[in-house]
Residue, then its C-alpha position, 0 to 999 in steps of 0.5 A: m831673664d832675657e839674654n840681652i838684658r845684663l844682670d847688673a842694674g842701677i837703682c833709683y827712687i822716684d816720687p811719681e806725684r812730682n813727675g817722677i823726680l829722682l829722690e835717691c840713686e845708687e852708684e850703678f845707676f850713675h854708671i849707666t846714665g853718666y850723671c852724678n849725685d850733685d847733678v840730681k840734687e842741683n838740677g831736680i832731674t826727673l826720670p822722664m827727662l832721661f828718656t829720649e825726646n820721642n819717648r818723653k811724652v810716653a814717660a810722662e803718661i806713665m808717671t801720671e798713671t803711676s801717680m793717680r792709680g798706683k799703676a806699676f810699669c815695665v818698659r824698654v826704651p832708649l835712655l839719653r846719657k849725660d854726654g848725649s849718647e843713647v843707651f837702651v834700657h829695661c825699666t821696672a817699677d817696685m810699688r811697695d812704697k807708692s810715695r817712693v817708688r823703687v825703679i830698677v834700670c837694666e842696660c840692654g844689648c840694644r842692637s840685638v834686642v831691636d833686630h830681634a824685635h824687628s824680625t819678630l814684628l815683621r813675622k807678626i805683621s805678615e801674619q796679621e795682614q793675612k788674617l785681615q785680608m781673609i776678614a776683609e774678603n768676608t765682611n762688609d767693613v773696610y779695613y785700611d792702613y795709613d802710611i804716615e811717612n809716605d802719606v798713602m792710604h791702603l784700603t782692602v777694597s777697590i773704590t774705582r766703581y764709585n767714579v773715583d780715580y783710585d784703586n786700593c791706594i790713595y796717595g797724598y791723602m793728608k798733604e794733598k787733602m785727598y780726603k775731601e773727596f770722600i768726607h762730608p764737608d760738615d764732618l771734615e773738622n772732626v776727621v782731620k782732628e782725629f787723624h792729627k791726634a793719631s799721627t802725633m802719638p800712639c793711641k786708639g779711638k773712633v770717629e763718625f763721619r758721612t762718606m759716599a766713597y762706599d755708597d751712592d749717597y752720603c751714609w754714616y760710617q764709624c772709623a775705628y783706628i790705632s796708631f803705632a810708633d817705631e823703635n824711636g817712638k815716632v808714629n809711623k802708621f795707623f790701622g783701622r776699620l770703617s763700619s757702616i752705622q747708617n742703620l743705627k743712625n736711622l734707628n736712632t732717628k726713629v727712636d728720637s721721632d718715637s720719643e717725641y710722639i711719646s712725649y706728645l702723648l704723655a702731655t696731651d689729653q687724647l679726647t680734646g687734643l689740649l694739654n693734660r695737667k702735667g703738660f700744661n704746668r710745664r708749658a705754662e711755666s715756660e710761657l710765664s717765665t718769658r712773659d711780655e711785661k706789656s701784656v696781661y696774663c691770666l689763668v681761667y678755670s672752667d667747668i660745664n654745669d649740668f654736664s651729667y645731664v648730657n651723659e645720662n640722657f644722651g650717652y657718653e658719645a654726646g658728652n664727649k662731643m660736648l667736651k670737644d666743642f668746648a675745647v674748640c671754643l677755648e682754642k678759638g678765643s682771641t686771648f687763648v695761649i694754651g689750654c688743658r683738660i684736667y679731668s672730666d669737664f674741668f678745664i684750665t686755659l692760659c690767656k693773654a691780652d693787652t688789658r684786663d677788661e679784654l681778658i674778661k670780655s674774651v672769656e665771657k664771649q666764648n662762654v656765651s658762644f658755647t652755651e648758645l650752641q649747646k642750647k640749640r642741641y639740648p633745648a630742655s637743658d641748662i648747660r652753662i659754664s662756671c669759670g673763675m679768672y686769676v690775673i697773674p702779677p706782671t712781674g715776679d715768679v709764678e707758682i703754677n699750682t697756686a695760680i690754678d688754685n686761685a682761679n678755681l677759688a674764683r670759679r667756685s665763688v660763682k658756681h651757683s650764680s647764673s648772672i655772673l659769667c666769670g668770677i674774678y679772684s680776690q685776696r679775700m678768697r684766699m683768706q677764706k680758704l686759709y681760714e677753712q684749712s685752719i679749721c680743718n687742720e685744728l679740729h682733731a686737736a681741739i677735740a683732743n684738748r676739749k676746746i670743742e665743748m657741748f652747750l645745751q639749749p633748754k626746751f620748755h612747755l609754753e604753758t607751765r614754763t617747765i623744762i622738757g628737754a634740751e638740744a646739744l650744740a657744739r661751741w669751739r673755745n678760742d685760746n682767749g676764752t671766747y667762742k667760735m659760733p657754729f656758723e663759723f666752723i660747721p659749714v666748713l666741716e660739712k664741706v670737707g667731710y669732717i663733720d662726722e668727727l664733730d657730730f659723734f664727739i657731741y653725741g658721745e658728750v650727750l651719752s656721757t652726760l645722760e649716764k652721769w645724771k642717771h648715776d647722780g640721781l637727777d631727773l632725766i630729760p631727753l637730749s637731742v643731738n644733730f647729725s648732718q646730712h653727710h651721715i645719711t649716705q654712710p653705710r654704717f651710720v645707724e650701726n655706729i649710733i647703736r654701738t656707741a650708745e651700748h658703751y654707756d648706761v643710758d636709755n635710748s628713749n632719752i636720746e633724740i636724733e635730729i636730722t636736718e630737712s635738707s637730707f630729704s633732698g637725697d634718697t628718701q627711701m634710704l633716709f626712711s630706712v635709717m629713721e626706721k632702724l633708729r626708732s626700732s632701737g628705741f631712739k627718738v627721731s626728729i626733723d630739724d629746720f622743717g619748712i625751708g624748702y627741701s621736703t614736702l608735706s606729702v613726704l612728711m606724711n610717710a616719714p618715720v619721725d617722732i618730732v617736727k621742729i618748725d624753723k623760726s622763719f615761720i614765727d618771726n612775723i606772727e605777731k603782726n601778720k595774720n597770714d603768717r599765723d594762718f599759715v602756721a596754723t594750717m601747716c601744724s594742722l597737717i602735721d597733727t594729721a600725720k601724728k607727729d609731735v611739734i616743737f617750735e624753734g627760735v621763740e624770742t617774745d612772750a607774744q609769740a609764745a602766747i599765740l602758739c600756746q593759744s593755738g594749742y602748741t606747747k613745746a618750744q625753744g628760743w632765747l625767750f626761755d634761755k640761750a645755749i649755755p655750758l653744761a655746768e651752768f645748765e646743770k646748776k640752773y635746771m637739774y634737781k635731785n628732788k623729783d617733787n620740785k618743779n624745774n621752773a624756768 
């Protein structure tokens, strides 16, 4: 133990969470302080209250640290007795019970401790000054020592070379505001605030400011400081270092500039200079959140029709030039606010005008202008713009992605129209899309729950009126027992690609039915099943057809694969290959809806098919129109030449049946004979075990 600390000690117990209030004190503590137990109980004395005035703030901070962090303390400070005299004490905290901290207070020999500390401090200061002097002479940093009482700033370098009449010492630095000559006016407030803080209590900190005391122009410096108090707790000086941070500021400025450029690149389409989708969404939300209620705003979704024509025939540079032309055309529009290239040749623009008609006219005008320009460059092309407009409600929040989707719905509604320059969104379009989404979302559950059912429509011999086969068709049963018709869901499923699941489900039902009939000893008839054009491009379509059939005890010759004539609009060589593989596996192949315009008789001559189904539109008027009868006869004669079997669809009257029969054609289906009916009803009407019985219609 220090020789200046007495062995006898006073002990008190304090609550640090209540600012160090005295809870209990031993007799020796009262002897040291001059207080008594009644003083403590009646006056609510705290330990910081016993410190001298200059040290109470330090004591309060100690109590805060002890209360919040459970931090012990050990300090030597002057303590104020009850009679006003001072005694130098050594205080040590025992933290075993944090709610009732035990403090040992020992009286010290004040003068000897102070003298010893003073001489030790002087020696250390001298050593430190020598060290700092050596550092100052070998660094670009500037060290300073500020004497608060005498208001003198001591520097480690001379500043006379900077046209200021001072050497290493600046007198009247704070009181006469000499600092104003060195510090940028905009930074004065912060610097003065920090100096005042350092002069009031022992602390350390940093402040940044611009000064031209050490450079030819204002440059950024960082001032680090620490302030010290004398034995009475009064701050009498602080010490610090000035370091140039101009390079760091320059670097930060460059980083900020680079960040802005990176943000620009991240939000911009590099080809056209318009925004990309992410940047557009952000800007559009900002624009619309503060929109002028007197103006009309809209989103326009556009794409360039036959854009691939330019890429394929003139190269990608020409295609890029066209995209840039359209971007310029958009930006020149009188109602243009911001624009975006989403991808490829698809664009979105946010437009603003006084009226809805003005918006429409402006968009149509820019589309015509662009079309005319491209027509001059590519006379053989039909470059047009398909676009849709969504007029944004004047009030309320706007969900940008939904608004873009609405504009796209309007665009798609006029995609194949050459007369409508701009489609306008209506609620009907949204309802249609929601309906399509519901169809897609419900399909798999409908199949699993057998709400999708196979109906069969019989095919008949026109002379004998006996059944010769049937076509499998899909029906979707609603919860109320009614049925969705094919036109209500098949086009939707074809659009999104879900038609594969539906077609193969019905195909599986056909196979299962044929197997059941065979095992039940019924007379078998061929069943035809439709497959969409979408299947033809699938690499394993034929393989899936064959492998699925292998799971059933059926003869492939009883299965007729119907492929719609629209399939001929694609790769005919691939189509022919598919047909050949199916026929070589024993399946019959037919062309459905023949004659509606996708194929030609010359293609049909070479097509590896067994049956051609003539669309009903060719026989609708054969009763009344001789030209129609002659056309059908000529067309069927050519089909006969190609050695294809013929069956007519949509026969609805006896007169139609008689005319076809008289012309030598004996196979047909249609409502004259029967409509498509559920499997159970079909079996009851047409399927018999006794092969000697004729299946009369």
